[in-house]
PDB file with SEQRES, HELIX, SHEET and CRYST1 records, atoms N, CA, C and O in Angstrom:
SEQRES   1 A   70  MET ILE ASP ASN LEU ARG ILE ASP MET SER GLN TRP ALA          
SEQRES   2 A   70  GLY GLU ASP ASN ASP GLY ALA GLN TYR VAL PRO PHE THR          
SEQRES   3 A   70  LYS GLN GLN TRP GLY THR VAL ARG PHE ASP TYR GLY ALA          
SEQRES   4 A   70  GLU THR ILE HIS LEU ALA PRO ASP VAL ASP ALA THR GLU          
SEQRES   5 A   70  ALA LEU GLN ILE ALA ASP TRP LEU ARG ARG ARG LEU PRO          
SEQRES   6 A   70  VAL SER ALA SER CYS                                          
HELIX    1 AA1 ALA A   50  ARG A   63  1                                  14    
HELIX    2 AA2 VAL A   66  ALA A   68  5                                   3    
SHEET    1 AA1 3 ILE A   2  ILE A   7  0                                        
SHEET    2 AA1 3 VAL A  33  TYR A  37 -1                                        
SHEET    3 AA1 3 GLU A  40  LEU A  44 -1                                        
CRYST1    1.000    1.000    1.000  90.00  90.00  90.00 P 1           1          
ATOM      1  N   MET A   1      80.883  48.247 124.919  1.00  0.00           N  
ATOM      2  CA  MET A   1      81.758  48.586 123.833  1.00  0.00           C  
ATOM      3  C   MET A   1      81.009  49.458 122.834  1.00  0.00           C  
ATOM      4  O   MET A   1      79.873  49.156 122.468  1.00  0.00           O  
ATOM      5  N   ILE A   2      81.634  50.520 122.403  1.00  0.00           N  
ATOM      6  CA  ILE A   2      81.055  51.420 121.408  1.00  0.00           C  
ATOM      7  C   ILE A   2      81.547  50.997 120.032  1.00  0.00           C  
ATOM      8  O   ILE A   2      82.749  50.847 119.814  1.00  0.00           O  
ATOM      9  N   ASP A   3      80.602  50.804 119.093  1.00  0.00           N  
ATOM     10  CA  ASP A   3      81.015  50.510 117.725  1.00  0.00           C  
ATOM     11  C   ASP A   3      79.953  50.960 116.736  1.00  0.00           C  
ATOM     12  O   ASP A   3      78.852  51.355 117.120  1.00  0.00           O  
ATOM     13  N   ASN A   4      80.298  50.893 115.467  1.00  0.00           N  
ATOM     14  CA  ASN A   4      79.398  51.178 114.353  1.00  0.00           C  
ATOM     15  C   ASN A   4      78.849  52.607 114.389  1.00  0.00           C  
ATOM     16  O   ASN A   4      77.638  52.804 114.293  1.00  0.00           O  
ATOM     17  N   LEU A   5      79.720  53.593 114.523  1.00  0.00           N  
ATOM     18  CA  LEU A   5      79.313  54.995 114.430  1.00  0.00           C  
ATOM     19  C   LEU A   5      78.855  55.249 113.001  1.00  0.00           C  
ATOM     20  O   LEU A   5      79.559  54.924 112.045  1.00  0.00           O  
ATOM     21  N   ARG A   6      77.661  55.837 112.865  1.00  0.00           N  
ATOM     22  CA  ARG A   6      77.111  56.021 111.531  1.00  0.00           C  
ATOM     23  C   ARG A   6      76.157  57.210 111.482  1.00  0.00           C  
ATOM     24  O   ARG A   6      75.777  57.769 112.511  1.00  0.00           O  
ATOM     25  N   ILE A   7      75.783  57.576 110.268  1.00  0.00           N  
ATOM     26  CA  ILE A   7      74.819  58.645 110.028  1.00  0.00           C  
ATOM     27  C   ILE A   7      73.639  58.041 109.284  1.00  0.00           C  
ATOM     28  O   ILE A   7      73.820  57.291 108.325  1.00  0.00           O  
ATOM     29  N   ASP A   8      72.437  58.366 109.726  1.00  0.00           N  
ATOM     30  CA  ASP A   8      71.228  57.888 109.068  1.00  0.00           C  
ATOM     31  C   ASP A   8      70.248  59.048 108.981  1.00  0.00           C  
ATOM     32  O   ASP A   8      69.717  59.488 110.000  1.00  0.00           O  
ATOM     33  N   MET A   9      70.008  59.537 107.793  1.00  0.00           N  
ATOM     34  CA  MET A   9      69.134  60.696 107.589  1.00  0.00           C  
ATOM     35  C   MET A   9      67.675  60.294 107.339  1.00  0.00           C  
ATOM     36  O   MET A   9      66.848  61.155 107.038  1.00  0.00           O  
ATOM     37  N   SER A  10      67.351  59.022 107.456  1.00  0.00           N  
ATOM     38  CA  SER A  10      66.053  58.544 106.983  1.00  0.00           C  
ATOM     39  C   SER A  10      64.882  58.707 107.945  1.00  0.00           C  
ATOM     40  O   SER A  10      63.744  58.697 107.476  1.00  0.00           O  
ATOM     41  N   GLN A  11      65.071  58.854 109.241  1.00  0.00           N  
ATOM     42  CA  GLN A  11      63.939  58.722 110.151  1.00  0.00           C  
ATOM     43  C   GLN A  11      63.445  59.990 110.818  1.00  0.00           C  
ATOM     44  O   GLN A  11      62.358  59.973 111.397  1.00  0.00           O  
ATOM     45  N   TRP A  12      64.165  61.065 110.772  1.00  0.00           N  
ATOM     46  CA  TRP A  12      63.715  62.236 111.532  1.00  0.00           C  
ATOM     47  C   TRP A  12      62.942  63.199 110.652  1.00  0.00           C  
ATOM     48  O   TRP A  12      63.443  63.651 109.623  1.00  0.00           O  
ATOM     49  N   ALA A  13      61.723  63.510 111.056  1.00  0.00           N  
ATOM     50  CA  ALA A  13      60.894  64.465 110.334  1.00  0.00           C  
ATOM     51  C   ALA A  13      60.405  65.567 111.265  1.00  0.00           C  
ATOM     52  O   ALA A  13      59.472  66.288 110.911  1.00  0.00           O  
ATOM     53  N   GLY A  14      61.000  65.719 112.432  1.00  0.00           N  
ATOM     54  CA  GLY A  14      60.633  66.778 113.358  1.00  0.00           C  
ATOM     55  C   GLY A  14      59.661  66.361 114.445  1.00  0.00           C  
ATOM     56  O   GLY A  14      59.661  66.936 115.533  1.00  0.00           O  
ATOM     57  N   GLU A  15      58.835  65.368 114.162  1.00  0.00           N  
ATOM     58  CA  GLU A  15      57.886  64.861 115.143  1.00  0.00           C  
ATOM     59  C   GLU A  15      57.814  63.356 115.002  1.00  0.00           C  
ATOM     60  O   GLU A  15      58.053  62.823 113.918  1.00  0.00           O  
ATOM     61  N   ASP A  16      57.492  62.669 116.068  1.00  0.00           N  
ATOM     62  CA  ASP A  16      57.255  61.240 115.923  1.00  0.00           C  
ATOM     63  C   ASP A  16      55.774  61.029 115.560  1.00  0.00           C  
ATOM     64  O   ASP A  16      55.053  62.001 115.331  1.00  0.00           O  
ATOM     65  N   ASN A  17      55.331  59.805 115.506  1.00  0.00           N  
ATOM     66  CA  ASN A  17      53.989  59.505 115.013  1.00  0.00           C  
ATOM     67  C   ASN A  17      52.868  60.115 115.842  1.00  0.00           C  
ATOM     68  O   ASN A  17      51.794  60.391 115.308  1.00  0.00           O  
ATOM     69  N   ASP A  18      53.095  60.331 117.138  1.00  0.00           N  
ATOM     70  CA  ASP A  18      52.012  60.894 117.948  1.00  0.00           C  
ATOM     71  C   ASP A  18      52.154  62.402 118.144  1.00  0.00           C  
ATOM     72  O   ASP A  18      51.441  62.983 118.962  1.00  0.00           O  
ATOM     73  N   GLY A  19      53.057  63.041 117.412  1.00  0.00           N  
ATOM     74  CA  GLY A  19      53.193  64.484 117.458  1.00  0.00           C  
ATOM     75  C   GLY A  19      54.117  65.008 118.535  1.00  0.00           C  
ATOM     76  O   GLY A  19      54.265  66.224 118.662  1.00  0.00           O  
ATOM     77  N   ALA A  20      54.750  64.141 119.323  1.00  0.00           N  
ATOM     78  CA  ALA A  20      55.648  64.600 120.395  1.00  0.00           C  
ATOM     79  C   ALA A  20      56.933  65.164 119.798  1.00  0.00           C  
ATOM     80  O   ALA A  20      57.456  64.631 118.819  1.00  0.00           O  
ATOM     81  N   GLN A  21      57.428  66.220 120.380  1.00  0.00           N  
ATOM     82  CA  GLN A  21      58.667  66.836 119.931  1.00  0.00           C  
ATOM     83  C   GLN A  21      59.866  66.161 120.579  1.00  0.00           C  
ATOM     84  O   GLN A  21      59.727  65.499 121.608  1.00  0.00           O  
ATOM     85  N   TYR A  22      61.046  66.325 119.981  1.00  0.00           N  
ATOM     86  CA  TYR A  22      62.283  65.797 120.541  1.00  0.00           C  
ATOM     87  C   TYR A  22      62.554  66.431 121.896  1.00  0.00           C  
ATOM     88  O   TYR A  22      62.469  67.650 122.046  1.00  0.00           O  
ATOM     89  N   VAL A  23      62.878  65.606 122.878  1.00  0.00           N  
ATOM     90  CA  VAL A  23      63.215  66.086 124.215  1.00  0.00           C  
ATOM     91  C   VAL A  23      64.659  65.689 124.500  1.00  0.00           C  
ATOM     92  O   VAL A  23      64.962  64.498 124.578  1.00  0.00           O  
ATOM     93  N   PRO A  24      65.568  66.674 124.659  1.00  0.00           N  
ATOM     94  CA  PRO A  24      66.977  66.339 124.893  1.00  0.00           C  
ATOM     95  C   PRO A  24      67.172  65.498 126.158  1.00  0.00           C  
ATOM     96  O   PRO A  24      66.397  65.584 127.110  1.00  0.00           O  
ATOM     97  N   PHE A  25      68.219  64.692 126.137  1.00  0.00           N  
ATOM     98  CA  PHE A  25      68.650  63.902 127.291  1.00  0.00           C  
ATOM     99  C   PHE A  25      67.637  62.828 127.704  1.00  0.00           C  
ATOM    100  O   PHE A  25      67.620  62.394 128.856  1.00  0.00           O  
ATOM    101  N   THR A  26      66.816  62.414 126.779  1.00  0.00           N  
ATOM    102  CA  THR A  26      65.941  61.273 127.016  1.00  0.00           C  
ATOM    103  C   THR A  26      66.235  60.224 125.955  1.00  0.00           C  
ATOM    104  O   THR A  26      66.781  60.546 124.901  1.00  0.00           O  
ATOM    105  N   LYS A  27      65.885  58.992 126.218  1.00  0.00           N  
ATOM    106  CA  LYS A  27      66.151  57.924 125.258  1.00  0.00           C  
ATOM    107  C   LYS A  27      65.221  58.070 124.060  1.00  0.00           C  
ATOM    108  O   LYS A  27      64.001  57.967 124.189  1.00  0.00           O  
ATOM    109  N   GLN A  28      65.805  58.309 122.911  1.00  0.00           N  
ATOM    110  CA  GLN A  28      65.037  58.503 121.687  1.00  0.00           C  
ATOM    111  C   GLN A  28      65.272  57.347 120.723  1.00  0.00           C  
ATOM    112  O   GLN A  28      66.274  56.640 120.829  1.00  0.00           O  
ATOM    113  N   GLN A  29      64.368  57.160 119.801  1.00  0.00           N  
ATOM    114  CA  GLN A  29      64.507  56.137 118.778  1.00  0.00           C  
ATOM    115  C   GLN A  29      64.776  56.762 117.414  1.00  0.00           C  
ATOM    116  O   GLN A  29      64.600  56.103 116.389  1.00  0.00           O  
ATOM    117  N   TRP A  30      65.191  58.000 117.389  1.00  0.00           N  
ATOM    118  CA  TRP A  30      65.551  58.666 116.142  1.00  0.00           C  
ATOM    119  C   TRP A  30      66.773  59.524 116.399  1.00  0.00           C  
ATOM    120  O   TRP A  30      67.106  59.834 117.543  1.00  0.00           O  
ATOM    121  N   GLY A  31      67.417  59.893 115.346  1.00  0.00           N  
ATOM    122  CA  GLY A  31      68.606  60.734 115.442  1.00  0.00           C  
ATOM    123  C   GLY A  31      69.521  60.459 114.267  1.00  0.00           C  
ATOM    124  O   GLY A  31      69.684  59.315 113.842  1.00  0.00           O  
ATOM    125  N   THR A  32      70.107  61.503 113.756  1.00  0.00           N  
ATOM    126  CA  THR A  32      70.935  61.389 112.554  1.00  0.00           C  
ATOM    127  C   THR A  32      72.243  60.676 112.818  1.00  0.00           C  
ATOM    128  O   THR A  32      72.694  59.889 111.986  1.00  0.00           O  
ATOM    129  N   VAL A  33      72.859  60.934 113.951  1.00  0.00           N  
ATOM    130  CA  VAL A  33      74.123  60.294 114.308  1.00  0.00           C  
ATOM    131  C   VAL A  33      73.803  59.154 115.268  1.00  0.00           C  
ATOM    132  O   VAL A  33      73.091  59.334 116.256  1.00  0.00           O  
ATOM    133  N   ARG A  34      74.343  57.979 114.957  1.00  0.00           N  
ATOM    134  CA  ARG A  34      74.037  56.799 115.777  1.00  0.00           C  
ATOM    135  C   ARG A  34      75.292  55.979 116.019  1.00  0.00           C  
ATOM    136  O   ARG A  34      76.227  55.985 115.217  1.00  0.00           O  
ATOM    137  N   PHE A  35      75.292  55.285 117.126  1.00  0.00           N  
ATOM    138  CA  PHE A  35      76.318  54.281 117.367  1.00  0.00           C  
ATOM    139  C   PHE A  35      75.745  53.219 118.285  1.00  0.00           C  
ATOM    140  O   PHE A  35      74.778  53.447 119.011  1.00  0.00           O  
ATOM    141  N   ASP A  36      76.369  52.052 118.232  1.00  0.00           N  
ATOM    142  CA  ASP A  36      75.935  50.944 119.077  1.00  0.00           C  
ATOM    143  C   ASP A  36      76.757  50.947 120.356  1.00  0.00           C  
ATOM    144  O   ASP A  36      77.973  51.135 120.327  1.00  0.00           O  
ATOM    145  N   TYR A  37      76.085  50.738 121.464  1.00  0.00           N  
ATOM    146  CA  TYR A  37      76.723  50.647 122.767  1.00  0.00           C  
ATOM    147  C   TYR A  37      76.197  49.375 123.413  1.00  0.00           C  
ATOM    148  O   TYR A  37      75.104  49.359 123.978  1.00  0.00           O  
ATOM    149  N   GLY A  38      76.979  48.322 123.324  1.00  0.00           N  
ATOM    150  CA  GLY A  38      76.499  47.021 123.786  1.00  0.00           C  
ATOM    151  C   GLY A  38      75.336  46.586 122.923  1.00  0.00           C  
ATOM    152  O   GLY A  38      75.444  46.540 121.697  1.00  0.00           O  
ATOM    153  N   ALA A  39      74.224  46.267 123.563  1.00  0.00           N  
ATOM    154  CA  ALA A  39      73.042  45.810 122.833  1.00  0.00           C  
ATOM    155  C   ALA A  39      72.114  46.958 122.439  1.00  0.00           C  
ATOM    156  O   ALA A  39      71.063  46.715 121.845  1.00  0.00           O  
ATOM    157  N   GLU A  40      72.472  48.185 122.752  1.00  0.00           N  
ATOM    158  CA  GLU A  40      71.617  49.337 122.482  1.00  0.00           C  
ATOM    159  C   GLU A  40      72.183  50.186 121.355  1.00  0.00           C  
ATOM    160  O   GLU A  40      73.394  50.216 121.137  1.00  0.00           O  
ATOM    161  N   THR A  41      71.306  50.869 120.647  1.00  0.00           N  
ATOM    162  CA  THR A  41      71.717  51.868 119.664  1.00  0.00           C  
ATOM    163  C   THR A  41      71.425  53.236 120.256  1.00  0.00           C  
ATOM    164  O   THR A  41      70.304  53.520 120.678  1.00  0.00           O  
ATOM    165  N   ILE A  42      72.447  54.074 120.280  1.00  0.00           N  
ATOM    166  CA  ILE A  42      72.318  55.445 120.788  1.00  0.00           C  
ATOM    167  C   ILE A  42      72.063  56.356 119.593  1.00  0.00           C  
ATOM    168  O   ILE A  42      72.784  56.303 118.597  1.00  0.00           O  
ATOM    169  N   HIS A  43      71.026  57.195 119.702  1.00  0.00           N  
ATOM    170  CA  HIS A  43      70.625  58.111 118.635  1.00  0.00           C  
ATOM    171  C   HIS A  43      70.891  59.540 119.104  1.00  0.00           C  
ATOM    172  O   HIS A  43      70.462  59.928 120.191  1.00  0.00           O  
ATOM    173  N   LEU A  44      71.594  60.317 118.291  1.00  0.00           N  
ATOM    174  CA  LEU A  44      71.931  61.704 118.644  1.00  0.00           C  
ATOM    175  C   LEU A  44      71.553  62.649 117.508  1.00  0.00           C  
ATOM    176  O   LEU A  44      71.426  62.228 116.359  1.00  0.00           O  
ATOM    177  N   ALA A  45      71.378  63.898 117.829  1.00  0.00           N  
ATOM    178  CA  ALA A  45      71.252  64.988 116.859  1.00  0.00           C  
ATOM    179  C   ALA A  45      70.148  64.760 115.824  1.00  0.00           C  
ATOM    180  O   ALA A  45      70.446  64.647 114.635  1.00  0.00           O  
ATOM    181  N   PRO A  46      68.895  64.691 116.240  1.00  0.00           N  
ATOM    182  CA  PRO A  46      67.823  64.403 115.299  1.00  0.00           C  
ATOM    183  C   PRO A  46      67.505  65.535 114.328  1.00  0.00           C  
ATOM    184  O   PRO A  46      66.932  65.293 113.266  1.00  0.00           O  
ATOM    185  N   ASP A  47      67.863  66.739 114.670  1.00  0.00           N  
ATOM    186  CA  ASP A  47      67.426  67.880 113.857  1.00  0.00           C  
ATOM    187  C   ASP A  47      68.606  68.588 113.192  1.00  0.00           C  
ATOM    188  O   ASP A  47      68.692  69.816 113.213  1.00  0.00           O  
ATOM    189  N   VAL A  48      69.518  67.807 112.601  1.00  0.00           N  
ATOM    190  CA  VAL A  48      70.647  68.405 111.884  1.00  0.00           C  
ATOM    191  C   VAL A  48      70.653  67.903 110.448  1.00  0.00           C  
ATOM    192  O   VAL A  48      70.109  66.842 110.145  1.00  0.00           O  
ATOM    193  N   ASP A  49      71.282  68.689 109.560  1.00  0.00           N  
ATOM    194  CA  ASP A  49      71.379  68.246 108.174  1.00  0.00           C  
ATOM    195  C   ASP A  49      72.600  67.338 108.002  1.00  0.00           C  
ATOM    196  O   ASP A  49      73.343  67.101 108.954  1.00  0.00           O  
ATOM    197  N   ALA A  50      72.798  66.838 106.792  1.00  0.00           N  
ATOM    198  CA  ALA A  50      73.865  65.869 106.533  1.00  0.00           C  
ATOM    199  C   ALA A  50      75.248  66.437 106.822  1.00  0.00           C  
ATOM    200  O   ALA A  50      76.105  65.726 107.347  1.00  0.00           O  
ATOM    201  N   THR A  51      75.481  67.695 106.492  1.00  0.00           N  
ATOM    202  CA  THR A  51      76.790  68.311 106.735  1.00  0.00           C  
ATOM    203  C   THR A  51      77.086  68.390 108.227  1.00  0.00           C  
ATOM    204  O   THR A  51      78.186  68.055 108.665  1.00  0.00           O  
ATOM    205  N   GLU A  52      76.112  68.831 109.000  1.00  0.00           N  
ATOM    206  CA  GLU A  52      76.293  68.901 110.451  1.00  0.00           C  
ATOM    207  C   GLU A  52      76.478  67.507 111.048  1.00  0.00           C  
ATOM    208  O   GLU A  52      77.298  67.320 111.947  1.00  0.00           O  
ATOM    209  N   ALA A  53      75.723  66.536 110.554  1.00  0.00           N  
ATOM    210  CA  ALA A  53      75.847  65.165 111.049  1.00  0.00           C  
ATOM    211  C   ALA A  53      77.251  64.623 110.800  1.00  0.00           C  
ATOM    212  O   ALA A  53      77.821  63.961 111.667  1.00  0.00           O  
ATOM    213  N   LEU A  54      77.810  64.896 109.625  1.00  0.00           N  
ATOM    214  CA  LEU A  54      79.187  64.467 109.324  1.00  0.00           C  
ATOM    215  C   LEU A  54      80.188  65.121 110.265  1.00  0.00           C  
ATOM    216  O   LEU A  54      81.123  64.468 110.727  1.00  0.00           O  
ATOM    217  N   GLN A  55      80.001  66.403 110.552  1.00  0.00           N  
ATOM    218  CA  GLN A  55      80.901  67.098 111.476  1.00  0.00           C  
ATOM    219  C   GLN A  55      80.825  66.488 112.876  1.00  0.00           C  
ATOM    220  O   GLN A  55      81.853  66.297 113.527  1.00  0.00           O  
ATOM    221  N   ILE A  56      79.624  66.187 113.336  1.00  0.00           N  
ATOM    222  CA  ILE A  56      79.456  65.571 114.659  1.00  0.00           C  
ATOM    223  C   ILE A  56      80.105  64.193 114.675  1.00  0.00           C  
ATOM    224  O   ILE A  56      80.828  63.857 115.612  1.00  0.00           O  
ATOM    225  N   ALA A  57      79.849  63.394 113.640  1.00  0.00           N  
ATOM    226  CA  ALA A  57      80.432  62.047 113.571  1.00  0.00           C  
ATOM    227  C   ALA A  57      81.961  62.113 113.535  1.00  0.00           C  
ATOM    228  O   ALA A  57      82.627  61.320 114.202  1.00  0.00           O  
ATOM    229  N   ASP A  58      82.523  63.046 112.768  1.00  0.00           N  
ATOM    230  CA  ASP A  58      83.988  63.200 112.724  1.00  0.00           C  
ATOM    231  C   ASP A  58      84.542  63.592 114.090  1.00  0.00           C  
ATOM    232  O   ASP A  58      85.580  63.083 114.513  1.00  0.00           O  
ATOM    233  N   TRP A  59      83.855  64.490 114.774  1.00  0.00           N  
ATOM    234  CA  TRP A  59      84.287  64.918 116.106  1.00  0.00           C  
ATOM    235  C   TRP A  59      84.277  63.723 117.062  1.00  0.00           C  
ATOM    236  O   TRP A  59      85.226  63.510 117.817  1.00  0.00           O  
ATOM    237  N   LEU A  60      83.196  62.951 117.018  1.00  0.00           N  
ATOM    238  CA  LEU A  60      83.099  61.768 117.882  1.00  0.00           C  
ATOM    239  C   LEU A  60      84.162  60.724 117.532  1.00  0.00           C  
ATOM    240  O   LEU A  60      84.767  60.124 118.420  1.00  0.00           O  
ATOM    241  N   ARG A  61      84.382  60.514 116.241  1.00  0.00           N  
ATOM    242  CA  ARG A  61      85.363  59.508 115.789  1.00  0.00           C  
ATOM    243  C   ARG A  61      86.751  59.769 116.369  1.00  0.00           C  
ATOM    244  O   ARG A  61      87.475  58.833 116.708  1.00  0.00           O  
ATOM    245  N   ARG A  62      87.114  61.036 116.478  1.00  0.00           N  
ATOM    246  CA  ARG A  62      88.437  61.403 117.021  1.00  0.00           C  
ATOM    247  C   ARG A  62      88.514  61.156 118.512  1.00  0.00           C  
ATOM    248  O   ARG A  62      89.616  61.071 119.053  1.00  0.00           O  
ATOM    249  N   ARG A  63      87.387  61.037 119.201  1.00  0.00           N  
ATOM    250  CA  ARG A  63      87.386  60.926 120.650  1.00  0.00           C  
ATOM    251  C   ARG A  63      86.942  59.557 121.176  1.00  0.00           C  
ATOM    252  O   ARG A  63      87.223  59.217 122.325  1.00  0.00           O  
ATOM    253  N   LEU A  64      86.264  58.786 120.360  1.00  0.00           N  
ATOM    254  CA  LEU A  64      85.783  57.468 120.773  1.00  0.00           C  
ATOM    255  C   LEU A  64      86.843  56.409 120.487  1.00  0.00           C  
ATOM    256  O   LEU A  64      87.776  56.662 119.725  1.00  0.00           O  
ATOM    257  N   PRO A  65      86.714  55.236 121.085  1.00  0.00           N  
ATOM    258  CA  PRO A  65      87.658  54.155 120.795  1.00  0.00           C  
ATOM    259  C   PRO A  65      87.654  53.789 119.317  1.00  0.00           C  
ATOM    260  O   PRO A  65      86.685  54.056 118.606  1.00  0.00           O  
ATOM    261  N   VAL A  66      88.727  53.186 118.865  1.00  0.00           N  
ATOM    262  CA  VAL A  66      88.869  52.802 117.460  1.00  0.00           C  
ATOM    263  C   VAL A  66      87.699  51.937 117.000  1.00  0.00           C  
ATOM    264  O   VAL A  66      87.304  52.013 115.837  1.00  0.00           O  
ATOM    265  N   SER A  67      87.147  51.129 117.874  1.00  0.00           N  
ATOM    266  CA  SER A  67      86.033  50.252 117.501  1.00  0.00           C  
ATOM    267  C   SER A  67      84.809  51.018 117.038  1.00  0.00           C  
ATOM    268  O   SER A  67      83.937  50.439 116.390  1.00  0.00           O  
ATOM    269  N   ALA A  68      84.718  52.313 117.353  1.00  0.00           N  
ATOM    270  CA  ALA A  68      83.561  53.102 116.954  1.00  0.00           C  
ATOM    271  C   ALA A  68      83.560  53.437 115.476  1.00  0.00           C  
ATOM    272  O   ALA A  68      82.514  53.772 114.921  1.00  0.00           O  
ATOM    273  N   SER A  69      84.706  53.356 114.830  1.00  0.00           N  
ATOM    274  CA  SER A  69      84.780  53.696 113.407  1.00  0.00           C  
ATOM    275  C   SER A  69      84.027  52.664 112.586  1.00  0.00           C  
ATOM    276  O   SER A  69      83.953  51.490 112.947  1.00  0.00           O  
ATOM    277  N   CYS A  70      83.475  53.124 111.482  1.00  0.00           N  
ATOM    278  CA  CYS A  70      82.742  52.232 110.590  1.00  0.00           C  
ATOM    279  C   CYS A  70      83.719  51.339 109.828  1.00  0.00           C  
ATOM    280  O   CYS A  70      83.298  50.511 109.020  1.00  0.00           O  
TER     281      CYS A  70                                                      
END                                                                             
């Protein structure tokens, strides 16, 4: 079940602690747009500003089940 779609601008600074860059399509622990999928949190779009994150979240909200809304 998908739920708790949200935006979190607090964790992405371009690199993680060991200097590795974001690699698309791999499981990441950072990202501005997030939602819960079962017991996991999915992190998307780590390198976008707040306006872009809101646009992505709005786009997803229109396409995901109602439970995804905050």
